Backbone as XML, in Angstrom:
<?xml version="1.0"?>
<chain id="A" units="angstrom">
  <residue number="1" name="MET">
    <atom name="N" x="-40.869" y="-27.009" z="-8.379"/>
    <atom name="CA" x="-40.266" y="-25.699" z="-8.541"/>
    <atom name="C" x="-41.078" y="-24.909" z="-9.569"/>
  </residue>
  <residue number="2" name="SER">
    <atom name="N" x="-41.365" y="-23.673" z="-9.232"/>
    <atom name="CA" x="-42.141" y="-22.833" z="-10.144"/>
    <atom name="C" x="-41.269" y="-22.365" z="-11.306"/>
  </residue>
  <residue number="3" name="VAL">
    <atom name="N" x="-41.916" y="-21.884" z="-12.345"/>
    <atom name="CA" x="-41.185" y="-21.360" z="-13.498"/>
    <atom name="C" x="-40.305" y="-20.194" z="-13.054"/>
  </residue>
  <residue number="4" name="VAL">
    <atom name="N" x="-40.832" y="-19.332" z="-12.206"/>
    <atom name="CA" x="-40.063" y="-18.177" z="-11.718"/>
    <atom name="C" x="-38.799" y="-18.646" z="-11.014"/>
  </residue>
  <residue number="5" name="GLU">
    <atom name="N" x="-38.937" y="-19.600" z="-10.107"/>
    <atom name="CA" x="-37.771" y="-20.120" z="-9.381"/>
    <atom name="C" x="-36.778" y="-20.772" z="-10.337"/>
  </residue>
  <residue number="6" name="HIS">
    <atom name="N" x="-37.287" y="-21.522" z="-11.303"/>
    <atom name="CA" x="-36.410" y="-22.195" z="-12.240"/>
    <atom name="C" x="-35.642" y="-21.201" z="-13.104"/>
  </residue>
  <residue number="7" name="VAL">
    <atom name="N" x="-36.307" y="-20.171" z="-13.586"/>
    <atom name="CA" x="-35.633" y="-19.161" z="-14.411"/>
    <atom name="C" x="-34.549" y="-18.469" z="-13.596"/>
  </residue>
  <residue number="8" name="LYS">
    <atom name="N" x="-34.842" y="-18.135" z="-12.354"/>
    <atom name="CA" x="-33.832" y="-17.505" z="-11.501"/>
    <atom name="C" x="-32.664" y="-18.452" z="-11.243"/>
  </residue>
  <residue number="9" name="GLN">
    <atom name="N" x="-32.943" y="-19.736" z="-11.122"/>
    <atom name="CA" x="-31.886" y="-20.723" z="-10.948"/>
    <atom name="C" x="-30.998" y="-20.762" z="-12.190"/>
  </residue>
  <residue number="10" name="VAL">
    <atom name="N" x="-31.601" y="-20.728" z="-13.359"/>
    <atom name="CA" x="-30.843" y="-20.724" z="-14.614"/>
    <atom name="C" x="-29.988" y="-19.459" z="-14.700"/>
  </residue>
  <residue number="11" name="ILE">
    <atom name="N" x="-30.556" y="-18.324" z="-14.340"/>
    <atom name="CA" x="-29.781" y="-17.076" z="-14.356"/>
    <atom name="C" x="-28.565" y="-17.215" z="-13.448"/>
  </residue>
  <residue number="12" name="SER">
    <atom name="N" x="-28.772" y="-17.681" z="-12.231"/>
    <atom name="CA" x="-27.667" y="-17.781" z="-11.262"/>
    <atom name="C" x="-26.597" y="-18.755" z="-11.726"/>
  </residue>
  <residue number="13" name="LYS">
    <atom name="N" x="-26.978" y="-19.744" z="-12.502"/>
    <atom name="CA" x="-26.031" y="-20.736" z="-13.005"/>
    <atom name="C" x="-25.133" y="-20.174" z="-14.104"/>
  </residue>
  <residue number="14" name="HIS">
    <atom name="N" x="-25.621" y="-19.172" z="-14.818"/>
    <atom name="CA" x="-24.896" y="-18.661" z="-15.977"/>
    <atom name="C" x="-24.229" y="-17.310" z="-15.747"/>
  </residue>
  <residue number="15" name="VAL">
    <atom name="N" x="-24.005" y="-16.942" z="-14.500"/>
    <atom name="CA" x="-23.299" y="-15.696" z="-14.213"/>
    <atom name="C" x="-21.965" y="-16.010" z="-13.552"/>
  </residue>
  <residue number="16" name="ASP">
    <atom name="N" x="-21.078" y="-15.042" z="-13.609"/>
    <atom name="CA" x="-19.723" y="-15.252" z="-13.099"/>
    <atom name="C" x="-19.582" y="-14.957" z="-11.612"/>
  </residue>
  <residue number="17" name="ILE">
    <atom name="N" x="-20.627" y="-14.394" z="-11.005"/>
    <atom name="CA" x="-20.585" y="-14.105" z="-9.581"/>
    <atom name="C" x="-21.660" y="-14.928" z="-8.873"/>
  </residue>
  <residue number="18" name="VAL">
    <atom name="N" x="-21.492" y="-15.106" z="-7.586"/>
    <atom name="CA" x="-22.469" y="-15.872" z="-6.813"/>
    <atom name="C" x="-23.693" y="-14.995" z="-6.557"/>
  </residue>
  <residue number="19" name="VAL">
    <atom name="N" x="-24.850" y="-15.499" z="-6.973"/>
    <atom name="CA" x="-26.105" y="-14.783" z="-6.765"/>
    <atom name="C" x="-27.063" y="-15.733" z="-6.068"/>
  </residue>
  <residue number="20" name="GLU">
    <atom name="N" x="-27.513" y="-15.335" z="-4.871"/>
    <atom name="CA" x="-28.478" y="-16.160" z="-4.142"/>
    <atom name="C" x="-29.852" y="-15.976" z="-4.774"/>
  </residue>
  <residue number="21" name="ILE">
    <atom name="N" x="-30.462" y="-17.074" z="-5.163"/>
    <atom name="CA" x="-31.735" y="-17.048" z="-5.878"/>
    <atom name="C" x="-32.816" y="-16.355" z="-5.068"/>
  </residue>
  <residue number="22" name="ASP">
    <atom name="N" x="-32.892" y="-16.640" z="-3.778"/>
    <atom name="CA" x="-33.960" y="-16.044" z="-2.967"/>
    <atom name="C" x="-33.767" y="-14.553" z="-2.726"/>
  </residue>
  <residue number="23" name="LYS">
    <atom name="N" x="-32.580" y="-14.034" z="-3.030"/>
    <atom name="CA" x="-32.327" y="-12.597" z="-2.879"/>
    <atom name="C" x="-32.269" y="-11.885" z="-4.230"/>
  </residue>
  <residue number="24" name="MET">
    <atom name="N" x="-32.566" y="-12.594" z="-5.308"/>
    <atom name="CA" x="-32.537" y="-12.012" z="-6.644"/>
    <atom name="C" x="-33.832" y="-11.232" z="-6.868"/>
  </residue>
  <residue number="25" name="GLN">
    <atom name="N" x="-33.764" y="-9.937" z="-6.685"/>
    <atom name="CA" x="-34.934" y="-9.069" z="-6.806"/>
    <atom name="C" x="-35.277" y="-8.819" z="-8.271"/>
  </residue>
  <residue number="26" name="ASP">
    <atom name="N" x="-36.553" y="-8.593" z="-8.534"/>
    <atom name="CA" x="-37.010" y="-8.359" z="-9.903"/>
    <atom name="C" x="-36.431" y="-7.099" z="-10.521"/>
  </residue>
  <residue number="27" name="ASP">
    <atom name="N" x="-36.067" y="-6.117" z="-9.693"/>
    <atom name="CA" x="-35.571" y="-4.850" z="-10.234"/>
    <atom name="C" x="-34.049" y="-4.798" z="-10.378"/>
  </residue>
  <residue number="28" name="VAL">
    <atom name="N" x="-33.364" y="-5.916" z="-10.131"/>
    <atom name="CA" x="-31.908" y="-5.965" z="-10.293"/>
    <atom name="C" x="-31.578" y="-6.060" z="-11.779"/>
  </residue>
  <residue number="29" name="ARG">
    <atom name="N" x="-30.668" y="-5.206" z="-12.210"/>
    <atom name="CA" x="-30.253" y="-5.224" z="-13.620"/>
    <atom name="C" x="-29.459" y="-6.501" z="-13.904"/>
  </residue>
  <residue number="30" name="LEU">
    <atom name="N" x="-29.712" y="-7.092" z="-15.050"/>
    <atom name="CA" x="-29.012" y="-8.325" z="-15.425"/>
    <atom name="C" x="-27.503" y="-8.108" z="-15.477"/>
  </residue>
  <residue number="31" name="ASP">
    <atom name="N" x="-27.064" y="-6.973" z="-16.012"/>
    <atom name="CA" x="-25.624" y="-6.738" z="-16.096"/>
    <atom name="C" x="-24.985" y="-6.535" z="-14.722"/>
  </residue>
  <residue number="32" name="GLU">
    <atom name="N" x="-25.763" y="-6.111" z="-13.730"/>
    <atom name="CA" x="-25.239" y="-5.930" z="-12.378"/>
    <atom name="C" x="-24.908" y="-7.256" z="-11.705"/>
  </residue>
  <residue number="33" name="ILE">
    <atom name="N" x="-25.583" y="-8.315" z="-12.115"/>
    <atom name="CA" x="-25.311" y="-9.622" z="-11.510"/>
    <atom name="C" x="-24.424" y="-10.483" z="-12.403"/>
  </residue>
  <residue number="34" name="GLY">
    <atom name="N" x="-23.848" y="-9.882" z="-13.430"/>
    <atom name="CA" x="-22.850" y="-10.579" z="-14.233"/>
    <atom name="C" x="-23.348" y="-11.246" z="-15.495"/>
  </residue>
  <residue number="35" name="VAL">
    <atom name="N" x="-24.566" y="-10.923" z="-15.924"/>
    <atom name="CA" x="-25.056" y="-11.501" z="-17.177"/>
    <atom name="C" x="-24.479" y="-10.693" z="-18.334"/>
  </residue>
  <residue number="36" name="ASN">
    <atom name="N" x="-23.718" y="-11.373" z="-19.190"/>
    <atom name="CA" x="-23.225" y="-10.734" z="-20.407"/>
    <atom name="C" x="-23.926" y="-11.380" z="-21.592"/>
  </residue>
  <residue number="37" name="SER">
    <atom name="N" x="-23.604" y="-10.948" z="-22.794"/>
    <atom name="CA" x="-24.326" y="-11.438" z="-23.969"/>
    <atom name="C" x="-24.159" y="-12.941" z="-24.179"/>
  </residue>
  <residue number="38" name="ILE">
    <atom name="N" x="-22.996" y="-13.472" z="-23.875"/>
    <atom name="CA" x="-22.777" y="-14.917" z="-24.044"/>
    <atom name="C" x="-23.573" y="-15.697" z="-22.999"/>
  </residue>
  <residue number="39" name="ASN">
    <atom name="N" x="-23.511" y="-15.252" z="-21.740"/>
    <atom name="CA" x="-24.299" y="-15.905" z="-20.690"/>
    <atom name="C" x="-25.781" y="-15.844" z="-21.020"/>
  </residue>
  <residue number="40" name="PHE">
    <atom name="N" x="-26.199" y="-14.706" z="-21.569"/>
    <atom name="CA" x="-27.606" y="-14.502" z="-21.893"/>
    <atom name="C" x="-28.079" y="-15.521" z="-22.927"/>
  </residue>
  <residue number="41" name="ILE">
    <atom name="N" x="-27.300" y="-15.719" z="-23.971"/>
    <atom name="CA" x="-27.669" y="-16.696" z="-25.010"/>
    <atom name="C" x="-27.697" y="-18.100" z="-24.421"/>
  </residue>
  <residue number="42" name="ARG">
    <atom name="N" x="-26.767" y="-18.412" z="-23.553"/>
    <atom name="CA" x="-26.760" y="-19.735" z="-22.909"/>
    <atom name="C" x="-28.018" y="-19.942" z="-22.066"/>
  </residue>
  <residue number="43" name="MET">
    <atom name="N" x="-28.433" y="-18.892" z="-21.368"/>
    <atom name="CA" x="-29.661" y="-18.979" z="-20.565"/>
    <atom name="C" x="-30.852" y="-19.235" z="-21.468"/>
  </residue>
  <residue number="44" name="ILE">
    <atom name="N" x="-30.936" y="-18.511" z="-22.574"/>
    <atom name="CA" x="-32.053" y="-18.684" z="-23.501"/>
    <atom name="C" x="-32.094" y="-20.104" z="-24.044"/>
  </residue>
  <residue number="45" name="ILE">
    <atom name="N" x="-30.956" y="-20.617" z="-24.468"/>
    <atom name="CA" x="-30.897" y="-21.969" z="-25.032"/>
    <atom name="C" x="-31.362" y="-22.993" z="-24.001"/>
  </residue>
  <residue number="46" name="GLU">
    <atom name="N" x="-30.881" y="-22.862" z="-22.772"/>
    <atom name="CA" x="-31.278" y="-23.816" z="-21.731"/>
    <atom name="C" x="-32.778" y="-23.755" z="-21.463"/>
  </residue>
  <residue number="47" name="LEU">
    <atom name="N" x="-33.328" y="-22.547" z="-21.385"/>
    <atom name="CA" x="-34.755" y="-22.399" z="-21.104"/>
    <atom name="C" x="-35.614" y="-22.855" z="-22.278"/>
  </residue>
  <residue number="48" name="GLU">
    <atom name="N" x="-35.187" y="-22.557" z="-23.493"/>
    <atom name="CA" x="-35.937" y="-23.025" z="-24.662"/>
    <atom name="C" x="-35.968" y="-24.544" z="-24.712"/>
  </residue>
  <residue number="49" name="ASP">
    <atom name="N" x="-34.833" y="-25.170" z="-24.444"/>
    <atom name="CA" x="-34.778" y="-26.634" z="-24.450"/>
    <atom name="C" x="-35.625" y="-27.233" z="-23.341"/>
  </residue>
  <residue number="50" name="TYR">
    <atom name="N" x="-35.534" y="-26.676" z="-22.154"/>
    <atom name="CA" x="-36.237" y="-27.227" z="-21.001"/>
    <atom name="C" x="-37.752" y="-27.123" z="-21.158"/>
  </residue>
  <residue number="51" name="TYR">
    <atom name="N" x="-38.218" y="-25.954" z="-21.582"/>
    <atom name="CA" x="-39.663" y="-25.711" z="-21.668"/>
    <atom name="C" x="-40.242" y="-25.929" z="-23.058"/>
  </residue>
  <residue number="52" name="ASP">
    <atom name="N" x="-39.390" y="-26.260" z="-24.030"/>
    <atom name="CA" x="-39.824" y="-26.428" z="-25.410"/>
    <atom name="C" x="-40.555" y="-25.172" z="-25.900"/>
  </residue>
  <residue number="53" name="ILE">
    <atom name="N" x="-39.878" y="-24.034" z="-25.702"/>
    <atom name="CA" x="-40.408" y="-22.737" z="-26.124"/>
    <atom name="C" x="-39.412" y="-22.094" z="-27.076"/>
  </residue>
  <residue number="54" name="LEU">
    <atom name="N" x="-39.834" y="-21.034" z="-27.744"/>
    <atom name="CA" x="-38.940" y="-20.267" z="-28.616"/>
    <atom name="C" x="-39.085" y="-18.788" z="-28.313"/>
  </residue>
  <residue number="55" name="PHE">
    <atom name="N" x="-37.970" y="-18.141" z="-28.057"/>
    <atom name="CA" x="-37.971" y="-16.694" z="-27.895"/>
    <atom name="C" x="-38.198" y="-16.067" z="-29.260"/>
  </residue>
  <residue number="56" name="ASP">
    <atom name="N" x="-38.946" y="-14.961" z="-29.308"/>
    <atom name="CA" x="-39.085" y="-14.202" z="-30.548"/>
    <atom name="C" x="-37.711" y="-13.695" z="-30.958"/>
  </residue>
  <residue number="57" name="MET">
    <atom name="N" x="-37.479" y="-13.615" z="-32.254"/>
    <atom name="CA" x="-36.198" y="-13.124" z="-32.764"/>
    <atom name="C" x="-35.889" y="-11.724" z="-32.220"/>
  </residue>
  <residue number="58" name="ASP">
    <atom name="N" x="-36.910" y="-10.910" z="-32.049"/>
    <atom name="CA" x="-36.724" y="-9.549" z="-31.541"/>
    <atom name="C" x="-36.322" y="-9.518" z="-30.072"/>
  </residue>
  <residue number="59" name="MET">
    <atom name="N" x="-36.441" y="-10.645" z="-29.393"/>
    <atom name="CA" x="-36.190" y="-10.686" z="-27.958"/>
    <atom name="C" x="-34.891" y="-11.431" z="-27.609"/>
  </residue>
  <residue number="60" name="LEU">
    <atom name="N" x="-34.020" y="-11.604" z="-28.577"/>
    <atom name="CA" x="-32.790" y="-12.359" z="-28.340"/>
    <atom name="C" x="-31.632" y="-11.492" z="-27.864"/>
  </residue>
  <residue number="61" name="GLY">
    <atom name="N" x="-31.855" y="-10.207" z="-27.700"/>
    <atom name="CA" x="-30.805" y="-9.321" z="-27.211"/>
    <atom name="C" x="-30.981" y="-9.026" z="-25.737"/>
  </residue>
  <residue number="62" name="ILE">
    <atom name="N" x="-29.864" y="-8.999" z="-25.034"/>
    <atom name="CA" x="-29.920" y="-8.730" z="-23.600"/>
    <atom name="C" x="-30.514" y="-7.353" z="-23.329"/>
  </residue>
  <residue number="63" name="SER">
    <atom name="N" x="-30.401" y="-6.446" z="-24.283"/>
    <atom name="CA" x="-30.931" y="-5.089" z="-24.099"/>
    <atom name="C" x="-32.455" y="-5.068" z="-24.014"/>
  </residue>
  <residue number="64" name="GLU">
    <atom name="N" x="-33.107" y="-6.131" z="-24.449"/>
    <atom name="CA" x="-34.568" y="-6.216" z="-24.351"/>
    <atom name="C" x="-35.029" y="-6.459" z="-22.922"/>
  </residue>
  <residue number="65" name="PHE">
    <atom name="N" x="-34.134" y="-6.923" z="-22.080"/>
    <atom name="CA" x="-34.465" y="-7.269" z="-20.692"/>
    <atom name="C" x="-33.462" y="-6.608" z="-19.763"/>
  </residue>
  <residue number="66" name="GLU">
    <atom name="N" x="-33.753" y="-5.419" z="-19.320"/>
    <atom name="CA" x="-32.797" y="-4.719" z="-18.465"/>
    <atom name="C" x="-32.726" y="-5.307" z="-17.065"/>
  </residue>
  <residue number="67" name="VAL">
    <atom name="N" x="-33.857" y="-5.793" z="-16.572"/>
    <atom name="CA" x="-33.883" y="-6.293" z="-15.196"/>
    <atom name="C" x="-34.377" y="-7.739" z="-15.146"/>
  </residue>
  <residue number="68" name="VAL">
    <atom name="N" x="-34.062" y="-8.392" z="-14.054"/>
    <atom name="CA" x="-34.414" y="-9.799" z="-13.846"/>
    <atom name="C" x="-35.913" y="-10.025" z="-14.051"/>
  </residue>
  <residue number="69" name="GLY">
    <atom name="N" x="-36.740" y="-9.175" z="-13.476"/>
    <atom name="CA" x="-38.189" y="-9.358" z="-13.547"/>
    <atom name="C" x="-38.724" y="-9.375" z="-14.966"/>
  </residue>
  <residue number="70" name="ASN">
    <atom name="N" x="-38.186" y="-8.526" z="-15.830"/>
    <atom name="CA" x="-38.628" y="-8.503" z="-17.227"/>
    <atom name="C" x="-38.327" y="-9.834" z="-17.913"/>
  </residue>
  <residue number="71" name="PHE">
    <atom name="N" x="-37.147" y="-10.364" z="-17.667"/>
    <atom name="CA" x="-36.741" y="-11.630" z="-18.274"/>
    <atom name="C" x="-37.605" y="-12.773" z="-17.745"/>
  </residue>
  <residue number="72" name="VAL">
    <atom name="N" x="-37.758" y="-12.829" z="-16.435"/>
    <atom name="CA" x="-38.556" y="-13.890" z="-15.812"/>
    <atom name="C" x="-39.994" y="-13.842" z="-16.325"/>
  </residue>
  <residue number="73" name="ASN">
    <atom name="N" x="-40.584" y="-12.652" z="-16.358"/>
    <atom name="CA" x="-41.967" y="-12.518" z="-16.819"/>
    <atom name="C" x="-42.131" y="-12.942" z="-18.273"/>
  </residue>
  <residue number="74" name="TYR">
    <atom name="N" x="-41.157" y="-12.635" z="-19.111"/>
    <atom name="CA" x="-41.239" y="-13.032" z="-20.513"/>
    <atom name="C" x="-41.239" y="-14.560" z="-20.640"/>
  </residue>
  <residue number="75" name="VAL">
    <atom name="N" x="-40.365" y="-15.222" z="-19.904"/>
    <atom name="CA" x="-40.306" y="-16.685" z="-19.959"/>
    <atom name="C" x="-41.609" y="-17.280" z="-19.438"/>
  </residue>
  <residue number="76" name="VAL">
    <atom name="N" x="-42.132" y="-16.746" z="-18.345"/>
    <atom name="CA" x="-43.392" y="-17.231" z="-17.777"/>
    <atom name="C" x="-44.510" y="-17.107" z="-18.830"/>
  </residue>
  <residue number="77" name="GLN">
    <atom name="N" x="-44.557" y="-15.982" z="-19.532"/>
    <atom name="CA" x="-45.579" y="-15.783" z="-20.563"/>
    <atom name="C" x="-45.450" y="-16.818" z="-21.682"/>
  </residue>
  <residue number="78" name="LEU">
    <atom name="N" x="-44.222" y="-17.088" z="-22.098"/>
    <atom name="CA" x="-44.016" y="-18.084" z="-23.154"/>
    <atom name="C" x="-44.470" y="-19.466" z="-22.706"/>
  </residue>
  <residue number="79" name="VAL">
    <atom name="N" x="-44.148" y="-19.818" z="-21.468"/>
    <atom name="CA" x="-44.531" y="-21.131" z="-20.935"/>
    <atom name="C" x="-46.052" y="-21.229" z="-20.822"/>
  </residue>
  <residue number="80" name="GLU">
    <atom name="N" x="-46.692" y="-20.170" z="-20.344"/>
    <atom name="CA" x="-48.153" y="-20.193" z="-20.190"/>
    <atom name="C" x="-48.847" y="-20.265" z="-21.547"/>
  </residue>
  <residue number="81" name="LYS">
    <atom name="N" x="-48.301" y="-19.605" z="-22.556"/>
    <atom name="CA" x="-48.883" y="-19.660" z="-23.906"/>
    <atom name="C" x="-48.848" y="-21.080" z="-24.458"/>
  </residue>
  <residue number="82" name="LYS">
    <atom name="N" x="-47.790" y="-21.786" z="-24.131"/>
    <atom name="CA" x="-47.583" y="-23.141" z="-24.644"/>
    <atom name="C" x="-48.578" y="-24.130" z="-24.016"/>
  </residue>
  <residue number="83" name="GLU">
    <atom name="N" x="-48.951" y="-23.883" z="-22.773"/>
    <atom name="CA" x="-49.798" y="-24.837" z="-22.040"/>
    <atom name="C" x="-51.205" y="-24.874" z="-22.540"/>
  </residue>
</chain>
C-alpha cells in the first residue's frame, strides 16, 4: 500500500461518516467528510507512530490543511524526508 493510500485509509477510519477511499478526491475539504479537530489529532498521532515522523508544531491545526490533498501531500513529504 502506498503512503497516499494509507493516509486516505487513516482519514476514512477517523471520520464519523462512511468515506470510500478510492472516491476520496484531493480537493475534498476535510470538514466536508467529517474530520473535526479531535479526529484530526487522532489521525496525526496514528500517522506519526506508524511512519515514525513528527508534524511541525505549526502544522498541528486542521486549518493548515483545508483539503485532503494538502494533508496527504504533507505526510508524503515527511515520509520521503525521513527515508
